[in-house]
C-alpha positions as CSV (number, residue, x, y, z in Angstrom):
1,X,105.9,85.4,96.8
2,X,108.9,85.8,99.0
3,X,110.5,83.1,101.1
4,X,109.3,84.7,104.3
5,X,105.8,84.9,103.0
6,X,105.9,81.2,102.0
7,X,107.2,80.3,105.4
8,X,104.6,82.3,107.2
9,X,101.9,80.9,105.0
10,X,103.0,77.4,105.8
11,X,103.1,78.1,109.5
12,X,99.6,79.7,109.4
13,X,98.3,76.5,107.6
14,X,99.9,74.2,110.2
15,X,98.4,76.3,113.0
16,X,95.0,76.3,111.3
17,X,95.1,72.5,110.8
18,X,96.2,72.1,114.5
19,X,93.2,74.2,115.7
20,X,90.8,72.1,113.6
21,X,92.4,68.9,115.0
22,X,92.1,70.2,118.6
23,X,88.5,71.2,118.2
24,X,87.6,67.9,116.4
25,X,87.1,68.0,112.7
26,X,83.7,66.3,112.9
27,X,82.5,69.0,115.4
28,X,83.7,71.8,113.1
29,X,82.1,70.3,110.0
30,X,78.8,69.7,111.9
31,X,78.8,73.4,113.0
32,X,79.4,74.4,109.4
33,X,76.7,72.1,108.1
34,X,74.3,73.7,110.6
35,X,75.0,77.1,109.2
36,X,74.3,75.7,105.7
37,X,74.1,77.8,102.6
38,X,73.6,80.9,104.8
39,X,77.2,81.1,105.5
40,X,78.1,81.1,101.8
41,X,75.5,83.8,101.2
42,X,77.0,86.1,104.0
43,X,80.5,85.5,102.4
44,X,79.2,86.5,99.0
45,X,77.4,89.4,100.3
46,X,80.6,90.7,102.0
47,X,82.2,90.7,98.6
48,X,80.0,93.5,97.4
49,X,81.4,96.2,99.9
50,X,84.9,94.8,99.5
51,X,84.8,95.1,95.7
52,X,83.3,98.6,95.9
53,X,85.8,99.8,98.3
54,X,88.6,98.4,96.2
55,X,87.2,100.2,93.2
56,X,87.3,103.4,95.3
57,X,90.8,102.8,96.3
58,X,91.8,102.2,92.8
59,X,90.3,105.6,91.8
60,X,92.3,107.4,94.5
61,X,95.6,106.2,92.9
62,X,95.1,107.7,89.4
63,X,98.4,107.5,87.7
64,X,99.7,106.4,84.3
65,X,100.2,102.9,85.8
66,X,97.1,102.4,87.9
67,X,97.0,99.3,90.0
68,X,94.8,96.6,88.5
69,X,91.6,95.8,90.2
70,X,93.0,92.5,91.6
71,X,95.7,94.5,93.4
72,X,93.2,96.9,94.9
73,X,91.0,94.1,96.1
74,X,94.0,92.3,97.6
75,X,95.1,95.6,99.3
76,X,91.6,96.1,100.7
77,X,91.4,92.5,102.0
78,X,94.8,92.8,103.7
79,X,93.8,96.0,105.3
80,X,90.5,94.6,106.5
81,X,92.2,91.5,107.9
82,X,94.8,93.7,109.8
83,X,92.0,95.8,111.3
84,X,90.2,92.6,112.5
85,X,93.4,91.1,114.0
86,X,95.1,94.1,115.6
87,X,93.8,95.1,119.1
88,X,94.8,98.7,118.5
89,X,91.7,99.4,116.3
90,X,91.4,100.7,112.8
91,X,94.9,102.0,112.5
92,X,97.1,99.3,110.9
93,X,94.8,98.5,107.9
94,X,95.1,101.7,106.0
95,X,98.8,101.7,106.5
96,X,99.1,98.2,105.1
97,X,96.8,99.1,102.2
98,X,98.9,102.1,101.3
99,X,102.1,100.0,101.5
100,X,100.7,97.3,99.4
101,X,99.6,99.7,96.6
């Protein structure tokens, strides 16, 4: 991990903690408790298409040094995150996936 990535990760973690503190930790935890195990099931169910898409991405890059599955999953996750965050739509995710791989 580069120094810039560590700084950005640290800044993101501080912002996350600040948002939790501003909303009230007990309020956030009670809302998560209300969702219960259903929240975990939804997250686990989301892993199925994520892993299948990563396997498809890995097949597309057939070379002598094919990217390991871990890298393909990470690329897919980064691309999906960029698509969710960027207001421009579904443009930045594939670019980030290609750059990562």
